[in-house]
N, C-alpha and C positions, 0 to 999 in steps of 0.2 A: 387194393382192388386187383381182382384177377383179370389178366388181359388175355384174350382169345389168341394163341399163337399164329392162327391162320390169317388173322387180321391185324396183328400187332403193328406192321408198317404202314398199313392202309388207314386204320381207324385207331390212331395211337393216343394213349392216354398216360402220362406219367403218374406215378405215385403222388396223391394229393395231400397237402398238409390239412390239418383241421382248421376250420374258420375260427377267427377271432371272435370272441363273444361281444356282440354289439346290439343296441336297441334299434329297431326299425331297420332291419337288415334282410335283404332277400338272398344273401350269399351268392352275390354275383362272381365271387371268386378272388376278388382283389385281396381281401385280408388273408388269403391262403399263400399270397406270394411271399417273396423275400422282404419286400418293403410294405408291410401291411399298413404303415402310417400314412400312405397315400389315400386311403379311405377318406380321411379328414378333409381333404381338398376336392376329391373327385366324386364322392357319393351324392346321388340324386336326393337322397333324404336328409341331407344335413344343411347345406346351404347352395342349392343350384342357382346358376346364372345362365338361364337358357338364352336371353338375347345375345350375351357375349359369345357363348359357344355356337350359336346359329350363326353369328357373323364370321367366327373363325372357319366354320365348316362349309356354309353356303355362300359366304360373302355378304349376307345380310341377315337381319333378324326377320321374323314374321312381319308382315305389312297389313296394318289394320284397315288400310284402304281396300285390300283384297279380303272381304269378310270371311272366306273359308279358310284362310291362313290363321285367324284367331283360333278356329277350331282344330286344324290339322298340321299347322306349321308351315314352314316355307316349302313351296313346291313350284316347279315349272308348269307341270300339267298333271292331271288325273285322268286315268283310263280305267275301263274294265276289260278284262282279258282272260284268255284260256289257252292252254296248249291245244294246237290242232289235233296232236295225238297224246291224250292224257297218259301219264305214266303209271304204271301198276303200283299199287300201294301208296300213291300220293294222297295227302290230305284233300287236296282240290284236284287240280290237273298236273301239278308238278313244276310250276314256275320257278319257284324258290330253289328248289334242288338243280334245276337246269341251269339257273343263273351261276350257281356254284361250280358246276360242271364246265361251263363255258369258260368261266375264268381261268380254271386250271388247264383246259384244253388249249387255250390260246395263249398261255404263259403269262397272262396279266396277274396271276396269282401263283405263288408256288406252294401255298398251303391254305387250306379253309379251315377256320376254327368254328366248330358248330356242335350240334348235339346229336348222339346217337343213342339207341336203347341200351340200357343195362342189360348185360347177358342173363341175368337173373330175373329181371322184370322189364317187359317191353314197355310199360308206362313210365319207368324211372329214366330221368335223362342223365346221360353220361357224356361229358364234355370230351371232344375228340379232335386231333389235329389230323386232317385229311389231306393227302397228297395226291391220290389217284382219283380221277373223274368218276370211274365206275363204282368206286366205294362209296360216293356220296349217296347212291341209291339206298344204302343201308340207314341213311339218316332221315329217311322220309317220315312223315307221319307225326301226329301231335304226342308230346309227352307232358306229364304233369309232376311238378315238384321243383325244389329249388335247384338251380342249375349253375354250378360255379365255373362258367365259361373262361372268365379272365384269369383264373389260375393258370391257364396254359400259355398266358403271354411270355413269361420267362422262359418256358420250355421251347416255345415257337422261336424265339431269338436265339436260344443256345444251340438249336438244331439248324441255325443258319437261314432261316427264312426271313426274307427282307421285303418281299411282296406278299403281303397278308390279306386276305378276305376273311371277314366275320360275318357270320349269320346270326344274329341276336335279338333280344327283346330289349325294350327300353331302359330298363334298370342295368343293363350291361353296357348298353351303347353309350349312355351318359358318361360314366367314368372312362370308357374307352376313349372318347373324343376328348375328355379333358386331358387325359394323359398322352394323347397321340403325338404332340412335338417332343415328348421324351422318349419314345419307344425305340428311336433309331431305325425306323423303317423306311425304305425307299417309296413305298406305296402302301396305303390301307384303303380298301374297299369294304363298305358296310352295306349289307343287305339286311333291312330292317323288317321284323315280324311285329305286328300291332300285339299289344298285350294289355288286358284291363283287369284280370282277376286270375290268380293262381292259388294253389294250395299244396300241401305236402302230398307226396305219393301215397302215403298212408291213408290219409283223408280221401283222396281220390278213389281209392280202392273202397272205401266205405261208402262213398257216393254210388259207385257202380253197383254195389250190393242192394241199394235201395231202387235202383233202376230195373233191374232184371234178376231173375233167378239163375241166370247164366253168366255171372260176371267174368268167369274164366275164359269165356268164348268170345268176349267182346274184342274186336280187332281195331274198331274206329269209333270215334265219338266226335261229334262237332255240333256246336250251337250255330244253327242256321240262320239265313236272313229272314225266313218266313216264320219266325218264332216257334220254331221246333228244334229239338234236340234229335239227331239222328244217330243211331248205332248200327254197327255191322258186325257180323258174327262169323267165326269160322265155320267154313262149309257153306256159306251163303247165308241169306236171310237179313232182313233190316227190320228196325223198330224206330218209330218216329213218335216222340212225346211232346206235346204243346208245351211251352214254357209254363204256362198256368197250371199244368199238371205235375211240375217237377216237385219232388219232396222237400222243398226248401226248408220248411218249418221243422223238418226232422234233423236238419244238419246242426252241429254244434255251433255255438256263437264264434269261435275262433276258426271256423272253416276256411274262410278268406282272411288272411292275416291283415293287420293294420296297414303294413306297408302297401298291400294291393288296394285297399280301401282309400289310401291318400296318394296315389300315383297320379302324376300330372302329365303323363306322356304317353297315352293310349297309343298314338299313331306313330310312335317311334321317329320323332321329328328330326333327329340327327342322323338319321341314315341317308345314304346317297340315293337309295330307292327303297320305298316301303311296299311290301307285298302283303295284303290281307284279304278280308272278303266282306267287311261290314258295309261298305259302299258299293258293292259289286253287283247287287241285284241278281245273286245266284251264281255269279262268276267271281273271280278274283279281282280285287281293287288295288290298283297300282298308283303310288304316288311318286313321280319322278321329280326329285327335289333339287337337282343340280346338274352340272354338265358331266359329272362322273356318271350320275344316275342314268343319263341318257346314253352314255357309251355302253353302260352295262346292259341295258335293255336292248340296244342295237345287236348285242352279241347273239340274240335269239333269232334274228332275221325274220324268215317267213315260217319258223316254227310256231309262232305265236299269232293269234287272231286278237285285235283290239278294237275297241269302240268307245265313244264318249260315254261316261257314266250318266245316270239320271236319278230322279228322286220323285217321291209322291208322298201324299198323307201329310198330316200335321204333328209336329212332335210336342207343342206346348202342353197339351192335356196330359200325355204320359209322363213328362218331365215333371210337371207340378205334382203329380201323384207320387212319383218316386221321391221327390224331395220331401213331401209330407211324411211318407212312410219312414225315410231315413232319419228325419228330425225326431220321430217318435222312437225308433230303434236306438239312435245315439243317446236318447235321454232316458233309456232304460224302461220305455214303455212298450207295451205289446203292439205289434203291428197289426193293424185292421186286415183281416183276411176277407177274401171274396167268398161268398156262400158257394158251396159245392154246385148247387143246381145253376148257377149262373157261369161257371167256368166253361163248359162246352161252347156256350154262346159267345163269350168273349173270345175263346180261343179261335173260333171260327172267323170273328170280325177282325181281329188284329191283322192277319196277313192281308186283309182287304181294305181297310181303312186306316191302319196305324201307319207310322212313318216307314217309308221303304228307301232303299238306295242311299243317296247321300243324306236324305233327311233322317234316315235310321241312324247314320253315322253321326250326324250332327247332335241328335238326341242323345246318343251314348256318351258324347264328350261333355254335354252339359250335365248330364247325370254324373259322370265321374268327377267333374268339377265341384258340384254341390257335395257329393260324398267326401271329397277331400276336406273341404271347408268344415263341414258339420262333424266329422269324426275327429279331426285335429282340435276343433274347438272344444270338444267333450274330454278328449284324452290327453292332448299335448298342447294347450293353448300358447304357451311360450314359444313354440316351435313355428308357429303359423307365419310370423313376419319373415322368417328366413326360407321356409319351405314352400310357400305358395307363390309361384310367379304371377306377374300382373294379368297375363292373359286368362289365367283361371278365374280371377275376380271378374273380368269383363264377361265371361260366359254365364256367371250365375247372377249378375246385376239385374238382368230382365226379370228375374224371378223373386227379386226382393231379398235375395241373401247377399247382404252388404257387410263390409268389414267394420268391425268394432274397433274401438280405441286400442291402438298398439298392435293390430293384427296385419297391417299392410305397411309396407315401407313407403 
């Protein structure tokens, strides 16, 4: 990998080994380290034990007496928020980047592991070790593609970093937390980003080509809370596309890999603080999970405004429809499409009567849980017993998706 000499010490990436060939792998980077065998006990897609790791990280597992913890994992409080002065180039207002900066500025971290854009392709993620707060601004914005962040763990240790912060997605954070006791760190702070679906950078470029005749000019893409995809372009200009108008039927079957279709941790439940948008009603959605997460959020002081999150609409109908279509797709049958004449009406109605805010987030968690069960049942039934945590079964039980013999421990 070519390193820009102007940023070599600020956004530093060592040469990366090739990943080990593995089934159901998102290339979190662990297989690229000197001890690739650690994947066997640390991978989210082999034999995850969320209750045990939640207890190790948060002091307790998710509490079924607090219903939203079944959906979102352990948390002390949930908020919606925004930076009072949004950062230029941020995906939303820059909360995640600013948290990383404050950790470096206050000396609570001597390095941040996160993702920058590859110099040759702004959409391709490149794992970096960042030691200068200002350099984190170059890590803003969404990237698409497999991102071997944990490949940098050994390099961070070899460079003498003992107070580490990591900004990562769930399939990176789970193995990181499993290995945390063995890393020899004095402190580890995890800022989690929710993630439900990823694809390769090449596939993402093909998707952009279907959305616009100016794919090379797109600088921003986000799936918004109001059932639209928003794109922004070089030189100004925006385009918003209703979800129901997206060319999903023209995407290849493997656009979303099976790992993403069977992920059980959209909300990054093992982070100290999760920063997303799904439950934020147009702002960012914060889940402060433990005492460390409280301390991290406090670093922003009065730079951030926060409020209680809300929700509206009913999720049961959309979730039932999603499950029915997923059952058909997982069984190799054609998915029933909505007639073109009805799409504008449905697109107009969804933001008004569909689930919004926390209800939208709950619906997405139920959809992901059903997707996990149905796709594993079709493709890897013998893995279900080990791969599916109990809380996933709890989420799909109200919809009649029940474990069969041998599927649940």
